C-alpha positions as a printed Julia matrix, in Angstrom:
80×3 Matrix{Float64}:
   4.03  52.58  -17.26
   2.04  53.01  -14.08
  -2.02  52.88  -14.56
  -3.67  55.64  -13.03
  -7.59  56.36  -12.78
  -9.0   59.38  -14.67
  -6.07  59.16  -17.37
  -6.84  57.65  -20.8
  -4.8   56.69  -23.61
  -4.31  59.07  -27.23
  -4.91  56.61  -29.79
  -4.27  58.43  -33.75
  -6.86  56.68  -35.74
  -5.58  59.16  -38.78
  -2.16  56.75  -39.14
  -1.85  54.53  -42.03
  -3.54  51.22  -41.66
  -1.64  48.22  -41.09
  -2.46  44.59  -41.74
  -2.33  42.17  -45.3
  -2.56  44.9   -48.51
  -6.09  44.15  -50.63
  -6.59  41.44  -53.11
  -7.06  43.21  -56.57
  -7.98  40.07  -58.53
 -10.97  38.89  -60.86
 -12.18  35.53  -62.46
 -13.16  34.8   -65.62
 -15.26  32.07  -66.0
 -14.66  30.36  -69.56
 -17.67  27.95  -69.89
 -19.84  26.02  -72.48
 -23.06  27.5   -71.99
 -25.4   28.07  -75.0
 -26.39  31.27  -74.15
 -23.06  32.74  -72.58
 -21.88  36.18  -73.97
 -19.08  36.3   -76.59
 -17.29  39.15  -74.49
 -16.26  39.06  -70.57
 -18.93  39.94  -68.7
 -19.62  41.09  -65.22
 -21.53  39.02  -62.85
 -22.12  39.31  -59.26
 -24.37  36.14  -58.02
 -25.55  33.1   -59.14
 -28.68  35.18  -60.41
 -27.06  37.45  -62.79
 -24.97  34.73  -63.85
 -27.79  32.94  -64.55
 -29.3   35.85  -66.65
 -26.23  35.92  -68.84
 -25.68  32.33  -69.37
 -28.9   30.89  -69.02
 -31.21  28.94  -66.25
 -29.09  26.76  -64.41
 -25.55  27.5   -66.2
 -21.99  26.51  -65.56
 -21.27  30.07  -64.77
 -24.32  29.84  -61.92
 -22.37  26.86  -60.32
 -18.8   28.24  -60.65
 -20.47  31.58  -58.89
 -21.77  30.04  -56.16
 -18.67  27.82  -55.58
 -16.47  31.19  -55.42
 -19.35  33.1   -53.18
 -18.84  30.21  -50.81
 -14.72  30.44  -50.74
 -15.13  34.63  -51.01
 -18.21  37.09  -50.68
 -16.1   40.03  -52.22
 -14.96  38.17  -55.34
 -14.79  39.96  -58.69
 -15.74  37.66  -61.81
 -16.63  37.75  -65.33
 -18.21  35.06  -67.63
 -17.38  34.09  -71.24
 -18.38  31.5   -73.56
 -16.18  29.68  -75.89
């Protein structure tokens, strides 16, 4: 195809996107924290993990490690 000045290529942005499918996984942290909830409770960051399971909790440290690997991780915590 010869390129001509003033001629532009049309791009259809409404077609299906290609690439890897989304990963819809979630993680459940089972901890021995004293204040850990009895039912799985969603946590979103280290602060929410510590609020649910107590200050300086294992769930908070696990959440920090998970966030260092993937910012979009979905996690819950529950006690033993």
